[in-house]
ROZA-936962 format. One record per residue (C-alpha): residue number from 1; residue in three letters; x, y, z. Coordinates in nm, 2 decimals. Layout:
   k   r      u      v      w
 NUM Ala      X      Y      Z
...
! end
This chain:
   k   r      u      v      w
   1 Met  -3.10   3.18  -2.01
   2 Arg  -2.87   3.28  -2.23
   3 Pro  -2.74   3.64  -2.18
   4 Leu  -2.88   3.99  -2.38
   5 Val  -2.72   4.22  -2.66
   6 Glu  -2.86   4.56  -2.64
   7 Phe  -2.91   4.71  -2.98
   8 Arg  -2.94   5.11  -3.01
   9 Leu  -3.17   5.21  -3.26
  10 Glu  -3.13   5.54  -3.48
  11 Asp  -3.45   5.76  -3.29
  12 Gly  -3.26   5.64  -2.92
  13 Ala  -3.49   5.31  -2.85
  14 Arg  -3.29   5.03  -2.75
  15 Ile  -3.34   4.65  -2.83
  16 Leu  -3.31   4.32  -2.67
  17 Ile  -3.20   4.02  -2.83
  18 Glu  -3.08   3.72  -2.66
  19 Ala  -2.72   3.62  -2.83
  20 Ser  -2.64   3.27  -2.93
  21 Gly  -2.37   3.07  -2.81
  22 Glu  -2.28   3.16  -2.46
  23 Ser  -2.49   3.08  -2.16
  24 Thr  -2.50   3.40  -1.88
  25 Glu  -2.23   3.21  -1.65
  26 Ala  -2.03   3.28  -1.92
  27 Val  -2.06   3.66  -1.89
  28 Arg  -2.05   3.85  -1.55
  29 Gly  -2.05   4.21  -1.46
  30 Val  -2.25   4.34  -1.72
  31 Gly  -2.58   4.47  -1.65
  32 Lys  -2.94   4.26  -1.52
  33 Phe  -3.20   4.24  -1.71
  34 Ala  -3.43   4.00  -1.52
  35 Glu  -3.26   3.70  -1.51
  36 Gly  -3.03   3.76  -1.86
  37 Val  -2.69   3.95  -1.85
  38 Ile  -2.72   4.27  -2.08
  39 Arg  -2.44   4.33  -2.35
  40 Gln  -2.40   4.68  -2.53
  41 Ala  -2.38   4.62  -2.90
  42 Gln  -2.08   4.80  -3.08
  43 Lys  -2.33   4.93  -3.35
  44 Thr  -2.65   5.03  -3.39
  45 Phe  -2.91   4.75  -3.51
  46 Ser  -2.94   4.98  -3.89
  47 Ala  -2.56   4.92  -3.89
  48 Ala  -2.60   4.49  -3.77
  49 Leu  -2.83   4.43  -4.02
  50 Gly  -2.65   4.65  -4.29
  51 Asp  -2.39   4.40  -4.27
  52 Leu  -2.64   4.11  -4.36
  53 Glu  -2.79   4.33  -4.70
  54 Gly  -2.52   4.23  -4.93
  55 Ser  -2.64   3.87  -4.90
  56 Ala  -2.99   3.94  -4.94
  57 Glu  -2.96   4.16  -5.22
  58 Met  -2.65   3.90  -5.41
  59 Leu  -2.91   3.64  -5.36
  60 Val  -3.21   3.84  -5.52
  61 Lys  -2.97   3.95  -5.80
  62 Lys  -2.85   3.65  -5.87
  63 Phe  -3.19   3.53  -6.01
  64 Arg  -3.36   3.84  -6.08
  65 Thr  -3.04   3.78  -6.39
  66 Met  -3.19   3.42  -6.47
  67 Ser  -3.29   3.36  -6.89
  68 Cys  -3.65   3.34  -6.74
  69 Pro  -3.63   3.54  -6.41
  70 Pro  -3.92   3.49  -6.17
  71 Glu  -4.17   3.77  -6.13
  72 Asn  -4.16   3.79  -5.77
  73 Ile  -3.88   3.65  -5.54
  74 Ser  -3.90   3.57  -5.15
  75 Val  -3.60   3.53  -4.92
  76 Glu  -3.63   3.41  -4.55
  77 Phe  -3.39   3.36  -4.30
  78 Gly  -3.28   3.42  -3.93
  79 Ile  -3.12   3.65  -3.80
  80 Lys  -2.89   3.60  -3.41
  81 Ser  -2.63   3.81  -3.28
  82 Asp  -2.32   3.72  -3.08
  83 Leu  -2.22   3.87  -2.69
  84 Ser  -2.03   4.17  -2.90
  85 Gly  -2.33   4.24  -3.12
  86 Asn  -2.27   4.12  -3.42
  87 Val  -2.58   3.98  -3.62
  88 Phe  -2.56   3.68  -3.85
  89 Ile  -2.76   3.48  -4.07
  90 Ala  -2.93   3.17  -3.81
  91 Glu  -2.82   2.81  -3.83
  92 Val  -3.03   2.50  -3.85
  93 Gly  -2.78   2.18  -3.75
  94 Ala  -2.43   2.29  -3.92
  95 Glu  -2.57   2.48  -4.23
  96 Ala  -2.72   2.80  -4.27
  97 Thr  -3.08   2.79  -4.40
  98 Phe  -3.20   2.98  -4.65
  99 Lys  -3.64   2.97  -4.73
 100 Met  -3.69   3.11  -5.05
 101 Thr  -3.98   3.14  -5.29
 102 Leu  -3.96   3.21  -5.65
 103 Thr  -4.30   3.24  -5.82
 104 Trp  -4.36   3.24  -6.21
 105 Arg  -4.70   3.33  -6.34
 106 Gly  -4.82   3.21  -6.68
 107 Ala  -4.65   2.95  -6.91
 108 Glu  -4.58   3.22  -7.18
 109 Arg  -4.27   3.32  -6.93
 110 Met  -4.09   2.98  -6.93
! end
């Protein structure tokens, strides 16, 4: 099992996210939760997600400024956390993956 990273929420609650890249054998002496090792994240979950906010905003802004922008834009991507609590876009194979849906309604818009 991979180690877990504990993030604190603004209301004091906590969430655990499975860390990628390192197994439990690589990290010793930090707290235990079932069979996973827990590391305390260096920032709140909200702050960690804020680091990704710019990527999502840039994608949406780019498509909104098209000469014929879509009516609806949907961006979907997976996130992972490392043992330090950094949150990043999950990869599939060797590439980061974004699933995007752009919707235009009515032929008069084209």
